[in-house]
C-alpha positions as CSV (number, residue, x, y, z in Angstrom):
1,M,146.9,-63.7,-5.0
2,K,146.3,-63.2,-1.3
3,R,142.6,-63.5,-0.5
4,F,140.7,-62.1,2.5
5,G,137.4,-64.1,2.1
6,C,134.4,-63.3,-0.1
7,F,131.8,-60.6,0.3
8,L,129.0,-59.9,-2.2
9,L,128.5,-56.2,-2.4
10,S,125.0,-55.0,-3.4
11,L,125.0,-52.3,-6.0
12,V,123.0,-49.5,-4.4
13,M,124.2,-46.4,-6.2
14,A,124.8,-45.4,-9.8
15,A,127.0,-42.4,-10.8
16,T,125.6,-39.4,-12.6
17,M,128.1,-39.3,-15.4
18,L,128.8,-35.5,-15.5
19,T,132.0,-33.5,-15.6
20,G,134.2,-32.8,-12.6
21,C,135.6,-29.8,-10.7
22,G,134.8,-26.2,-11.5
23,S,138.4,-25.2,-11.5
24,Q,139.5,-22.2,-13.6
25,S,142.9,-23.7,-14.3
26,T,144.1,-24.5,-17.8
27,T,146.5,-27.2,-19.0
28,G,150.2,-27.5,-19.3
29,D,152.8,-25.2,-17.7
30,N,150.2,-22.4,-17.4
31,N,148.1,-24.7,-15.2
32,T,151.0,-24.9,-12.7
33,H,151.5,-21.1,-12.9
34,Q,147.9,-20.3,-12.1
35,A,147.8,-22.8,-9.2
36,E,150.8,-20.9,-7.7
37,K,148.9,-17.6,-7.7
38,K,146.0,-19.0,-5.8
39,E,145.7,-18.7,-2.0
40,K,146.1,-22.2,-0.4
41,V,143.6,-23.2,2.3
42,V,143.9,-26.6,3.9
43,V,140.6,-28.1,5.1
44,A,140.5,-31.2,7.1
45,C,137.3,-33.1,6.4
46,W,135.9,-35.2,9.3
47,G,134.6,-38.0,6.9
48,N,134.2,-38.9,3.3
49,Q,130.5,-37.7,3.4
50,M,132.0,-34.3,2.7
51,L,133.1,-35.5,-0.7
52,D,129.6,-36.1,-1.9
53,S,129.1,-32.5,-3.1
54,Y,130.3,-30.3,-0.2
55,T,133.9,-29.9,-1.2
56,Q,132.8,-29.3,-4.8
57,Y,130.6,-26.6,-3.6
58,L,133.5,-24.9,-1.9
59,C,135.7,-25.3,-5.0
60,D,133.0,-23.6,-7.2
61,L,132.3,-20.8,-4.7
62,F,135.9,-19.9,-4.2
63,P,137.7,-20.4,-7.6
64,E,140.5,-18.1,-6.4
65,V,141.4,-20.6,-3.6
66,E,143.6,-23.7,-4.0
67,F,141.9,-26.0,-1.5
68,E,143.8,-28.9,-0.1
69,F,141.3,-31.4,1.4
70,V,142.3,-34.3,3.7
71,L,140.1,-36.9,5.3
72,A,140.9,-36.7,8.9
73,T,140.4,-39.1,11.8
74,N,137.1,-38.1,13.4
75,S,138.6,-36.9,16.7
76,T,139.8,-33.7,18.1
77,D,143.0,-35.5,19.1
78,Y,143.9,-35.8,15.4
79,Y,144.4,-32.0,15.5
80,R,146.6,-32.3,18.6
81,F,148.7,-34.7,16.5
82,R,148.9,-32.1,13.7
83,Q,149.7,-29.3,16.2
84,D,152.5,-31.4,17.7
85,H,154.1,-31.1,14.3
86,D,153.3,-27.5,13.8
87,D,151.1,-28.5,10.9
88,M,147.5,-27.4,11.9
89,P,145.1,-27.3,9.0
90,D,143.5,-23.9,8.3
91,I,140.0,-25.1,8.8
92,L,139.2,-28.0,11.1
93,T,136.0,-30.1,11.1
94,V,135.1,-32.9,13.5
95,R,131.9,-34.9,14.2
96,R,132.9,-36.6,17.5
97,F,133.1,-33.5,19.7
98,A,133.1,-32.6,23.4
99,L,134.3,-29.4,24.8
100,K,136.3,-31.5,27.3
101,D,138.3,-33.0,24.5
102,A,138.8,-29.7,22.6
103,V,140.2,-27.6,25.5
104,L,143.8,-28.7,24.8
105,L,143.5,-27.0,21.3
106,K,142.2,-23.7,22.7
107,D,145.4,-21.8,22.5
108,Y,145.9,-22.7,18.8
109,L,142.4,-21.9,17.5
110,Y,140.9,-18.7,16.4
111,D,138.3,-17.0,18.8
112,L,135.0,-16.7,16.9
113,S,133.1,-15.1,19.8
114,N,133.0,-11.6,18.4
115,T,132.4,-12.5,14.8
116,E,129.2,-12.0,12.8
117,L,129.3,-15.7,12.1
118,A,128.9,-16.6,15.8
119,N,126.1,-14.1,16.2
120,T,123.9,-16.1,13.7
121,Y,123.6,-19.0,16.2
122,Y,120.8,-19.4,18.8
123,G,122.3,-18.6,22.2
124,S,121.1,-21.8,23.8
125,Y,123.2,-23.8,21.4
126,L,126.2,-21.4,21.4
127,D,126.4,-21.9,25.2
128,N,127.6,-25.5,24.6
129,Y,130.6,-24.1,22.8
130,T,131.5,-21.2,25.0
131,Y,134.4,-21.4,27.5
132,D,134.4,-19.7,30.9
133,D,136.4,-16.7,29.5
134,G,133.7,-16.2,26.8
135,S,135.8,-17.4,23.9
136,V,134.3,-19.6,21.2
137,N,136.5,-21.8,19.0
138,W,133.9,-24.2,17.5
139,L,130.6,-23.8,15.8
140,P,128.1,-26.6,14.8
141,T,126.6,-27.2,11.4
142,C,123.1,-28.8,11.4
143,A,121.9,-31.6,13.7
144,E,121.7,-35.2,12.8
145,V,118.7,-36.7,14.5
146,D,119.0,-40.1,16.1
147,G,116.2,-42.4,17.2
148,I,114.4,-45.6,16.5
149,I,113.5,-46.3,12.9
150,I,110.4,-48.4,12.4
151,N,108.9,-50.1,9.4
152,K,105.3,-48.8,9.7
153,T,104.2,-51.0,6.8
154,L,105.4,-54.1,8.7
155,F,103.6,-52.9,11.8
156,D,100.4,-52.5,9.8
157,E,100.7,-55.9,8.2
158,Y,100.9,-57.6,11.6
159,N,98.4,-55.3,13.3
160,V,101.0,-54.1,15.8
161,P,100.2,-50.7,17.3
162,I,102.8,-48.0,16.7
163,P,104.7,-47.4,20.0
164,T,104.0,-44.2,21.9
165,D,106.0,-44.9,25.1
166,Y,108.3,-47.6,26.6
167,E,105.5,-49.9,27.6
168,S,104.0,-50.0,24.1
169,F,107.5,-50.3,22.6
170,V,108.1,-53.4,24.7
171,A,104.7,-54.8,23.8
172,A,105.5,-54.4,20.1
173,C,108.9,-56.1,20.6
174,E,107.2,-59.1,22.2
175,T,104.6,-59.4,19.4
176,F,107.2,-59.4,16.6
177,E,109.5,-61.8,18.5
178,A,106.6,-64.2,18.9
179,M,106.1,-64.1,15.1
180,G,109.7,-64.9,14.4
181,I,110.7,-61.3,13.4
182,R,113.5,-59.5,15.2
183,S,111.9,-56.6,17.0
184,F,114.9,-54.4,17.4
185,V,118.5,-54.7,16.1
186,S,121.5,-52.4,16.0
187,D,125.2,-52.5,15.2
188,F,126.5,-52.8,18.7
189,S,130.0,-53.6,17.3
190,A,130.2,-49.8,16.7
191,D,131.1,-47.5,19.6
192,Y,128.7,-44.8,18.5
193,T,125.7,-47.1,18.7
194,C,126.7,-48.4,22.1
195,M,127.0,-44.8,23.4
196,E,123.9,-43.5,21.7
197,V,121.6,-46.3,22.8
198,L,123.0,-46.2,26.4
199,Q,122.2,-42.5,26.5
200,G,119.1,-42.6,24.4
201,V,117.1,-44.9,26.7
202,S,117.7,-42.6,29.7
203,I,117.6,-39.1,28.3
204,P,115.1,-37.8,31.0
205,M,117.6,-38.8,33.7
206,L,120.5,-37.2,31.8
207,Q,118.5,-34.1,31.3
208,S,117.5,-33.8,34.9
209,I,119.0,-31.1,37.2
210,E,121.4,-33.7,38.6
211,G,122.3,-34.9,35.1
212,R,123.0,-31.5,33.7
213,K,125.1,-30.6,36.8
214,W,127.2,-33.7,36.4
215,R,127.7,-33.2,32.7
216,Q,128.9,-29.6,33.3
217,Q,131.4,-30.9,35.9
218,Y,132.6,-33.7,33.6
219,E,133.0,-31.4,30.5
220,S,135.0,-28.9,32.6
221,G,137.3,-31.6,33.9
222,A,136.0,-31.2,37.5
223,T,135.2,-34.9,37.8
224,R,136.6,-38.1,36.4
225,E,133.8,-40.5,37.3
226,L,130.1,-41.1,36.6
227,S,127.7,-39.9,39.2
228,E,126.0,-42.9,40.9
229,E,122.9,-40.8,41.3
230,V,122.7,-40.0,37.6
231,W,124.2,-43.1,36.0
232,M,122.9,-46.0,38.1
233,P,119.4,-45.5,36.6
234,V,121.0,-45.2,33.2
235,F,122.5,-48.7,33.5
236,E,119.4,-50.1,35.1
237,N,117.4,-48.8,32.1
238,F,119.8,-50.4,29.6
239,F,119.7,-53.8,31.4
240,D,115.9,-53.7,31.2
241,F,116.1,-52.6,27.5
242,K,118.4,-55.5,26.8
243,E,116.1,-58.0,28.5
244,K,112.9,-56.8,27.0
245,V,114.3,-56.5,23.4
246,G,116.2,-59.7,23.6
247,L,119.7,-58.4,23.0
248,G,122.7,-60.8,23.5
249,A,126.2,-61.7,22.5
250,E,125.4,-62.0,18.8
251,D,124.2,-58.3,18.7
252,A,127.6,-57.3,20.0
253,T,129.1,-58.6,16.7
254,Y,126.8,-57.0,14.2
255,P,128.6,-54.6,11.9
256,N,126.9,-51.5,10.5
257,R,125.3,-53.2,7.5
258,T,123.8,-56.2,9.2
259,P,120.8,-54.6,11.0
260,K,120.1,-52.4,8.0
261,D,120.0,-55.4,5.7
262,M,117.7,-57.2,8.1
263,F,115.4,-54.1,8.2
264,C,115.4,-53.9,4.4
265,E,114.6,-57.6,4.1
266,G,111.7,-57.3,6.5
267,T,113.3,-59.7,9.0
268,A,113.6,-56.9,11.6
269,A,110.9,-54.3,12.5
270,M,113.1,-51.6,14.2
271,Y,116.6,-50.5,14.4
272,R,118.6,-47.5,15.8
273,G,119.3,-45.0,13.1
274,T,119.3,-41.5,11.8
275,G,117.4,-39.4,9.3
276,A,120.2,-40.3,6.8
277,D,119.4,-44.0,7.3
278,V,115.7,-43.4,6.6
279,I,116.8,-42.1,3.2
280,T,119.3,-44.8,2.5
281,F,117.6,-47.9,4.0
282,P,113.8,-47.4,3.4
283,G,112.7,-50.9,4.2
284,R,111.7,-53.3,1.4
285,G,111.4,-50.7,-1.3
286,Q,107.9,-49.4,-1.0
287,D,107.6,-49.6,2.8
288,E,106.6,-46.6,4.8
289,V,109.2,-45.9,7.5
290,L,109.3,-43.5,10.4
291,L,112.0,-42.1,12.7
292,L,110.6,-42.3,16.2
293,P,112.1,-41.1,19.5
294,Y,113.7,-43.0,22.3
295,F,110.8,-44.0,24.5
296,G,110.4,-43.0,28.1
297,Q,108.0,-44.2,30.7
298,T,105.3,-41.8,29.5
299,E,104.9,-40.1,26.1
300,Q,106.1,-36.9,27.8
301,D,109.4,-38.6,28.6
302,N,110.1,-39.4,24.9
303,W,113.2,-37.6,23.5
304,Y,115.2,-37.6,20.3
305,L,119.0,-37.7,20.5
306,T,120.8,-35.2,18.3
307,Y,124.4,-34.3,17.3
308,P,125.9,-31.9,14.9
309,T,126.8,-33.3,11.5
310,F,130.1,-31.7,12.3
311,Q,131.7,-28.8,14.0
312,I,134.1,-26.2,12.4
313,A,137.0,-24.2,13.7
314,A,139.9,-22.3,12.3
315,S,143.6,-22.3,13.2
316,S,144.8,-19.0,14.7
317,K,148.0,-19.3,12.7
318,G,148.1,-16.8,9.9
319,M,145.0,-15.0,11.1
320,D,146.9,-11.9,11.9
321,D,146.9,-11.1,8.2
322,P,143.5,-9.2,7.7
323,E,143.0,-10.4,4.1
324,R,143.6,-14.1,5.0
325,E,141.5,-13.7,8.1
326,K,138.6,-12.4,6.0
327,L,139.0,-15.2,3.5
328,I,139.0,-18.0,6.1
329,L,135.9,-16.4,7.8
330,D,134.2,-16.1,4.4
331,I,134.8,-19.8,3.7
332,M,133.6,-20.8,7.2
333,T,130.5,-18.7,6.7
334,A,129.8,-20.5,3.4
335,M,130.3,-23.8,5.1
336,V,127.4,-23.2,7.6
337,N,125.1,-20.7,5.8
338,Q,121.8,-21.8,4.1
339,Q,123.5,-22.9,0.9
340,G,126.3,-24.8,2.7
341,Q,123.8,-26.6,5.0
342,D,121.6,-27.4,2.0
343,H,124.6,-29.4,0.7
344,I,124.8,-31.3,4.0
345,S,121.0,-31.8,4.5
346,Y,120.1,-32.5,0.9
347,G,117.9,-35.4,2.1
348,K,115.8,-33.1,4.3
349,N,116.7,-35.0,7.4
350,M,118.4,-32.5,9.7
351,V,117.7,-29.7,12.1
352,P,119.5,-26.3,12.1
353,Y,121.2,-24.6,15.0
354,K,121.4,-21.2,13.2
355,K,118.8,-18.4,13.2
356,D,119.3,-17.7,9.4
357,V,118.9,-21.3,8.2
358,T,115.7,-23.2,7.5
359,L,115.8,-26.9,6.7
360,E,112.8,-28.7,5.4
361,L,112.1,-32.1,6.9
362,M,111.0,-35.1,4.8
363,P,107.6,-36.6,5.5
364,E,109.1,-39.6,7.4
365,M,110.3,-37.1,10.0
366,D,107.2,-34.9,10.3
367,N,106.5,-36.4,13.8
368,L,109.8,-34.7,14.9
369,K,108.3,-31.2,14.7
370,P,106.5,-31.1,18.1
371,Y,109.8,-32.3,19.7
372,I,111.6,-29.4,18.0
373,E,109.0,-26.9,19.3
374,Q,109.2,-28.4,22.9
375,N,113.1,-28.5,22.7
376,K,113.1,-32.2,23.4
377,L,116.3,-32.8,21.4
378,Y,119.1,-34.1,23.6
379,I,122.6,-33.3,22.4
380,R,124.7,-36.4,23.0
381,L,127.7,-36.4,25.4
382,A,130.4,-37.5,23.0
383,S,133.9,-37.2,24.4
384,N,136.5,-39.6,23.0
385,E,136.5,-41.6,26.2
386,M,132.7,-41.7,26.3
387,F,132.7,-43.4,22.8
388,R,135.5,-45.9,23.8
389,I,134.3,-46.9,27.2
390,S,130.6,-47.0,26.3
391,K,131.5,-49.7,23.7
392,D,133.6,-51.6,26.2
393,V,130.9,-51.6,28.9
394,V,127.9,-52.2,26.6
395,Q,129.6,-55.1,25.0
396,M,130.3,-56.5,28.5
397,I,126.6,-56.3,29.3
398,L,125.6,-57.9,26.0
399,N,128.1,-60.7,26.6
400,N,127.0,-61.2,30.2
401,E,130.4,-60.3,31.5
402,V,128.8,-57.9,34.0
403,Q,125.5,-58.9,35.6
404,T,124.2,-55.8,37.3
405,A,123.9,-52.1,36.9
406,K,126.3,-51.6,39.8
407,E,128.9,-53.8,38.1
408,A,128.5,-51.8,34.9
409,L,128.9,-48.5,36.7
410,V,132.1,-49.8,38.5
411,A,133.5,-51.0,35.2
412,F,132.9,-47.7,33.5
413,N,134.4,-45.7,36.3
414,K,137.4,-48.0,36.4
415,E,138.2,-47.2,32.7
416,L,137.6,-43.5,33.3
417,E,140.3,-43.5,36.0
418,G,142.9,-45.1,33.7
419,E,144.9,-43.6,30.9
420,E,143.8,-43.8,27.4
421,P,145.8,-46.4,25.5
422,G,148.3,-45.7,22.8
423,T,150.9,-43.3,24.3
424,E,153.8,-45.7,24.2
425,I,156.3,-45.3,21.3
426,V,155.8,-48.2,18.9
427,A,157.5,-47.2,15.6
428,H,160.0,-44.8,14.1
429,I,159.7,-43.5,10.5
430,D,163.1,-42.6,9.1
431,T,162.0,-40.6,6.0
432,G,159.1,-38.2,5.9
433,Y,156.9,-37.5,2.8
434,S,154.8,-34.5,1.9
435,N,151.1,-34.8,1.5
436,D,151.0,-31.8,-0.9
437,F,150.1,-32.6,-4.5
438,T,152.4,-31.6,-7.3
439,P,151.8,-32.2,-11.0
440,E,155.4,-33.6,-11.3
441,H,155.3,-36.1,-8.4
442,G,151.6,-36.4,-7.3
443,N,151.1,-36.9,-3.6
444,Q,154.2,-38.6,-2.2
445,A,152.8,-39.5,1.2
446,A,149.8,-41.2,-0.4
447,S,152.1,-42.9,-2.9
448,A,154.2,-44.3,-0.1
449,L,151.1,-45.8,1.6
450,A,149.7,-47.2,-1.6
451,N,153.0,-48.9,-2.5
452,T,153.2,-50.3,1.0
453,M,149.6,-51.6,0.8
454,R,150.4,-53.3,-2.6
455,V,153.5,-55.0,-1.3
456,L,151.9,-56.3,1.9
457,S,148.7,-57.5,0.2
458,G,150.5,-59.2,-2.6
459,V,148.3,-57.7,-5.3
460,D,149.3,-56.3,-8.7
461,M,147.8,-52.8,-8.3
462,V,146.3,-50.4,-5.7
463,F,144.0,-47.5,-6.3
464,L,143.5,-45.0,-3.4
465,Q,142.1,-41.5,-3.2
466,S,145.0,-39.5,-2.0
467,C,143.1,-37.4,0.5
468,Y,142.6,-40.6,2.6
469,V,146.2,-39.8,3.8
470,A,145.4,-37.2,6.3
471,S,148.7,-35.4,6.8
472,D,152.3,-35.3,5.9
473,I,154.1,-38.5,6.9
474,Y,156.5,-37.0,9.5
475,A,159.9,-38.5,10.2
476,G,160.3,-39.4,13.9
477,D,158.8,-41.5,16.6
478,Y,155.1,-42.6,16.7
479,S,152.7,-44.1,19.3
480,Q,150.2,-46.5,18.0
481,K,147.5,-43.9,18.4
482,D,149.4,-41.3,16.5
483,L,150.3,-43.7,13.7
484,G,146.7,-44.3,13.1
485,Y,146.0,-40.6,12.4
486,I,148.0,-40.8,9.1
487,A,145.2,-42.8,7.4
488,N,142.4,-43.7,9.8
489,N,139.1,-42.6,8.2
490,D,135.8,-44.4,9.1
491,G,134.7,-44.4,5.5
492,G,137.7,-46.2,4.0
493,W,137.4,-49.9,3.1
494,P,139.5,-52.3,1.0
495,G,137.9,-53.8,-2.1
496,L,139.9,-56.8,-3.6
497,M,138.9,-58.0,-7.0
498,E,140.2,-59.3,-10.3
499,L,140.1,-56.8,-13.2
500,T,141.1,-56.8,-16.8
501,G,143.1,-53.9,-18.2
502,D,140.0,-52.7,-20.0
503,Q,138.1,-52.7,-16.8
504,I,140.8,-50.7,-15.1
505,Y,140.5,-48.0,-17.9
506,T,136.7,-47.9,-17.1
507,L,137.4,-47.6,-13.4
508,V,139.7,-44.6,-13.8
509,E,137.5,-42.9,-16.4
510,T,134.4,-43.4,-14.2
511,T,136.2,-42.1,-11.1
512,L,137.4,-38.9,-12.9
513,S,133.9,-38.2,-14.2
514,M,132.0,-38.9,-11.0
515,T,130.1,-36.1,-9.3
516,G,127.8,-35.9,-6.3
517,N,129.1,-39.1,-4.8
518,R,131.6,-40.1,-2.2
519,G,134.9,-40.7,-4.0
520,A,134.3,-37.8,-6.5
521,V,137.3,-35.8,-7.6
522,C,136.9,-32.0,-7.2
523,N,140.5,-30.8,-7.3
524,D,144.1,-31.9,-7.4
525,S,144.1,-32.8,-3.7
526,T,141.3,-35.3,-4.2
527,L,142.8,-37.1,-7.2
528,Y,143.6,-40.8,-6.8
529,V,147.1,-42.3,-6.3
530,S,147.9,-45.5,-8.2
531,S,150.4,-48.2,-7.3
532,G,151.5,-50.8,-9.8
533,F,150.5,-48.6,-12.8
534,E,150.8,-45.0,-13.9
535,M,148.2,-42.5,-15.1
536,D,148.4,-39.8,-17.8
537,I,145.7,-37.2,-17.1
538,T,144.7,-33.9,-18.5
539,K,143.2,-31.1,-16.4
540,T,140.7,-29.0,-18.1
541,D,138.2,-26.2,-17.2
542,N,135.6,-28.9,-16.7
543,G,137.6,-31.5,-14.7
544,Y,139.9,-34.3,-15.6
545,T,140.2,-36.7,-18.5
546,L,142.2,-39.8,-18.8
547,N,144.7,-40.1,-21.7
548,A,146.5,-43.4,-21.0
549,L,147.5,-46.0,-18.4
550,T,150.9,-47.6,-18.3
551,R,152.5,-50.3,-16.3
552,E,156.3,-50.1,-15.9
553,G,156.4,-47.6,-18.7
554,K,154.5,-49.7,-21.2
555,E,150.9,-49.3,-22.3
556,L,148.6,-51.2,-20.0
557,D,147.4,-54.5,-21.6
558,R,143.7,-54.2,-21.9
559,N,143.3,-58.0,-22.2
560,A,145.4,-59.1,-19.3
561,T,143.9,-59.8,-15.8
562,Y,145.3,-58.2,-12.6
563,S,144.7,-58.5,-8.9
564,F,143.4,-55.1,-7.9
565,L,142.8,-53.5,-4.5
566,I,140.5,-50.4,-4.5
567,Y,140.4,-48.4,-1.2
568,G,137.5,-46.1,-0.6
569,D,133.8,-45.9,0.4
570,R,132.3,-49.3,0.2
571,D,128.6,-48.5,-0.3
572,W,128.8,-45.4,-2.5
573,Y,132.0,-45.1,-4.5
574,M,132.9,-48.8,-4.8
575,S,129.5,-50.0,-5.8
576,T,129.2,-47.2,-8.4
577,V,132.5,-48.1,-10.2
578,M,131.8,-51.8,-9.9
579,E,128.5,-51.4,-11.7
580,Q,130.3,-49.5,-14.5
581,M,133.0,-52.2,-14.8
582,G,130.4,-55.0,-14.7
583,V,131.9,-56.5,-11.5
584,S,129.6,-58.1,-9.0
585,E,131.9,-59.7,-6.5
586,V,134.4,-58.0,-4.3
587,D,136.2,-59.0,-1.1
588,T,136.0,-56.2,1.6
589,T,137.2,-58.2,4.6
590,G,140.9,-57.2,4.4
591,P,142.9,-54.8,6.5
592,K,142.1,-51.1,6.4
593,A,144.8,-48.6,5.5
594,E,145.9,-47.9,9.0
595,N,146.4,-51.7,9.6
596,F,148.9,-51.8,6.8
597,L,150.9,-49.1,8.5
598,M,150.8,-51.1,11.8
599,Q,151.8,-54.3,10.0
600,R,154.8,-52.8,8.3
601,L,156.0,-50.3,10.9
602,V,155.1,-52.0,14.2
603,E,154.8,-55.8,13.6
604,Q,157.6,-56.0,11.0
605,G,159.6,-53.1,12.4
606,G,160.2,-51.9,8.8
607,Q,159.7,-48.8,6.9
608,L,157.2,-47.6,4.3
609,E,157.8,-48.4,0.6
610,A,159.3,-45.4,-1.2
611,P,156.8,-43.3,-3.3
612,T,156.8,-43.3,-7.0
613,D,155.9,-40.8,-9.7
614,Y,152.6,-42.4,-10.6
615,I,150.9,-39.5,-12.4
616,T,151.5,-37.2,-15.3
617,L,149.1,-34.2,-15.1
618,R,149.0,-32.1,-18.2
């Protein structure tokens, strides 16, 4: 069996073994008949966080709707790709958002400006989504709050004062470093961290009159370069931050888990994170942690960085039908009303943008309240190129490839002047496959990808949630960038392991019964696709139950051992099913789904494996 290296995955979550989707369908032929009567609504989910309970919430609230959920690439350009194929989803969601990036979609999206839904937002926030002609296509959900997470217990143990400004933050860093404890760490291998820390340490400058004026020009497309007046101090601040904190080349390689593991082990005192991280990575178990702001020269210069958990929009296609228009607006309202946002901010870690929503903050974020009252919450500048270039330049700084703020400014502007990579045609797909689920054939696009992953990885079996394939697989030419949109979701990871047939039964049964967890099945579009084995499943009023597993038409041998590749969320779904199966070791260092596409279609110049009928749904 092909191996990718070994990675021990800590078991951080356990599933609540309850029943599945609140569908009203029955079994057999009548099940198909009822599904045909439902109104189909396609919702593109920005990430697999929406599979925790949010999609289930929509299924339960709108039983008359046949939802098709897909896990989209977190970029507005993904929707440009769908529109190029006249295949825009009904409801769009995206986390990485800038009005600058979204303007190309304007003619294809529904104008929300005169709706009751838009009127429920505070005007100061709605201004960020309003075009010059007064139209509004996008609306935010609640705000994720980003800052510096500290282990207060560790501070108390070593008698280090809690920072209140940049000078006291630097003093705390020096004290911890002298004691052999990393003062501050973060995952600078991630573009979002590079962008957020770069902006976070200079929010007063970016919020100045000059900073706001430049941002407005940039977002409107009036300028293609950073203002030296605004951004030279930003890079100077980051260089100072790098030196005082002691960041270097090693920090540029840290993946998401490394700084959080260091924090949980007590070997790091602070890291960049969000309210969600406070919940998920609370230090050494009983430690008291706090989410503090990015520190300025004085306490009055401290700011938190914020960004919407995601934005929503609707395709204008089909909205000339009054009944469908009302249905789509009802669903969108449910997505952002009090109940909908409660399903997003269930950890009490977010801030609302709407007048009619109140979100309670957990105690670890109580110190945020004065900043909310003073409106000292900076909304990050998050265009696609800002993510990409921030990572390039910040990593240059960490690797000492640029030595001064001026060199960093020049490097950033040079990339802004160039074209974004990935427009050259690199592959041609001869045969297209539908991403729709049918009880007879399952999801053929997802099956084609799963079969390709199995062949290329050399394993016996692959198990993949079908919604990770984010669109139809269209026949035709593809650039590398567009090829990635088929299955490029941040939350998807490969998990390679050895399983017995009996463990595979446990895996499938656990997956079908999972609720309130990433990877949960809420309807047909979120069922899993199998490659190398077949599933016989019954759909009931309470969810899905497994009847049998077969391999090449014969009952799966429960005693045999198979090489098995799971693809899904590493920290939530995978750890949950591994605990149920009694597996403690999994290799997650292999290629992601989009890399298999690149290997087969670009590197080998081949085609995807043909789909198979992998499921019987009764």
